N, C-alpha and C positions, 0 to 999 in steps of 0.2 A: 699584291694588293695595291689598289690605286690610292694615291695620296689625295688629300683634300685639294691641293693645288691642281692636280691632274683632272679631278672631277670638275672643278670650277672652269678650267680652260676648255674642257670638252663641252660643258654646258654652254659656255659663251660661243664656242664655235658652231654648235648646233643652232643656237639662237640667231646668230648672224646669217648663217646659210638659209634658215627658214625665212627670215626677213627679206633676204635678197631674192629668193624664189618667189615669194608672195608679191613683192614690189614689181618684179619683172612680169609676172602673170597679169597684174593689173595694168601695167603700161602697155603690154601687147594687146589687151582687150580694148583699151582706149584708142589704139591705133586703128582698129578695125571698124570703128564707128563711122558711118557715112555722114554726109552733110545733114545739118539740122533742118527740120521741117520749117518752111516759111509759111506764113498765114496772110490772108487778106481779110479785111473786116468790112462790115456794112452796118449802117445805123438806119433803122426805119422808125418813123413816127406815125402813130395812129393808124396802123395798117390793120386790115381784117384778117381773119383766119385763112381766106383763100390766098392772100398775098404771102402769108407765111408758108402755106403748102407749096406754092409756086417756087419760092426761093429754096425751100427744102429739097425739092426735086432738082434744083440746080446745084445741089451740094452744100448749101449753107446750113450751118448748125447754130441753133439758138443757144447763146451762152449767158444772156442776162436780160432781165426786163426791169425797166425803171418807170417811174411816174414823176412828171414835173408839170405843174400848172395844168392839171387835168388832161395831160397827154400821156399816152402809153408810148414808151420808147423801147425798141427791140434792138439788141446788139447781137450780131451774128458773125461767124467766122467760117472759113473753109480753107483747105490747103491751097496755097498759091500755085497757080498753073503756069507752066513754062510759057514764055513769050512766043508769039507766032514766028514762024520762019527759023525755028531752031535756036534763036538767040536766048541764052539762059541768063543774061544779065538782068539785075533787078530793075 
């Protein structure tokens, strides 16, 4: 029959091993994450629907609309495109 001490030691060993495996799995998953998405932003003031349709076709996404002193302000974003010539520096 197992003593209380053996049960406690076994439980702690299982707990430590479970924590180690879980931590290692999370660390390995973080290592596989690629570079973060970079964004570029645009601010338009008092534009009409055709302008918004045009920038939408260029890949811009409307993220916010504001009003200040009777002006409509549109805030847009899109994924940052790589620089021309293969240069990937910001």
